[in-house]
N, C-alpha and C positions, 0 to 999 in steps of 0.2 A: 654509523647507524643512522638511517633516515628517520626523521620525526616530522609529523605534521601537527599543526596546531590551528584550530579554528578560533576566530574571534569576531565579535560584532554584537549588536544590541540584542537583548533578550526579549524585547517587546517592540512590536511594530503595529501601527494603526492600519486598519483596512484602507485599501486603495493606494497606500504608499508603496515605496520600493524597499524590499528587503536586501540589505547589503552585508555580506559576510566576507571574511578574508581567511584564506588558508596559507599559513606561512610554513615553508619547508626548510628544514635544516638537515645538514649531513649529506646533502646531495642536491644537484641542480635540476630544476624543472625542464631544462633544455637537453638533458641527457637521454639519448636513445637507449632502449626502445619504449620508455615509460610514457604512460598516460596518467592524467591527473583528473580525478572525478569528484563530483559532488553527489551525495546520496542522502536521502532523507527517510525518516521513519515516523509517520504520524502516530499519535497515541492509539494503541490497540491494533495497529496495522503492520504490514510487512514493509521491507525495504523497497524504496523506489529510487532507481538511478535517474538522475536529473540531466546530467551532461558531463562532458569531459573536454579537456584540451590536451592535445598530443604534444610531445616534446618539440615538434617542429612548428607548433602554433595553430594547427588546424583544430577546429572545434566541432563537436558532435552533441546533439541535444535529443532528449526524449521528445518524440512527436507530440505528446500531450502537453509539453511545457515549452516547446520551441518558441512560440510567439511571445513568451514572457521572460525568457531566460537568456542571460549572457554570462559567459565565462571568459573574461579577458585574462591577461597575465602581466605581471611586472617582473621582468627578468632581473632588473637591478636589485629588487628586494627579495627575489625568489618566492614570489607569492602568486596565487591565482584566486582572485575574488569570485564570488557568486553574486549576481544581480538578478533579483526576481521582482518583476514589476506587478503592480495592481493586485497586491495580495489580499486574500480573504481569510476568514477564520479557518478555512479548510487547509490553508498553508501552515497552520500550527504544527510543528514537528521538531524532532531532533534532527539537526543537520550535521553531516559528517563529510570530511574530505578524505580521499583515499588515493593511493598510488596503484596503478594497474600495470600488469606485465603478463604476457602469455595467457591472456584470457581470464585472469583472476586478479583479485585485489590482495596485495601482499603487505600493505602497510596502511594503517588507518590512524586518523586523529581520534581524539576522545569524544568529539561531538560537542555541539552547543545547542541548547534548547531555545527555540524561538516561538513566541506566542503572538498571534495576531489578534488584537483586541482593541476596542476603543476605550 
């Protein structure tokens, strides 16, 4: 059974980089045909897809976040981090990682709350 676990700091200062890690167990991030996404939900708002890395290593990003977002991967640790630069208080959100297949997300992490504040 595949499990995803987010980790990282809960508090980030404005203008800094937000760095989170999603660790996958029970399955490899290089296995076809899966994609691995980061999704966030700000307080009182809906879900926002941020970007994804495909099993082969290609990345896709939300147009609104592309200039600030990077999703690399570490296949030796079976992890795919999220890097979001130049954060502002508007980036305060619950951040989740999820596995995608056939146009839907079939496995989610529990999420981690990140607050951007000085």
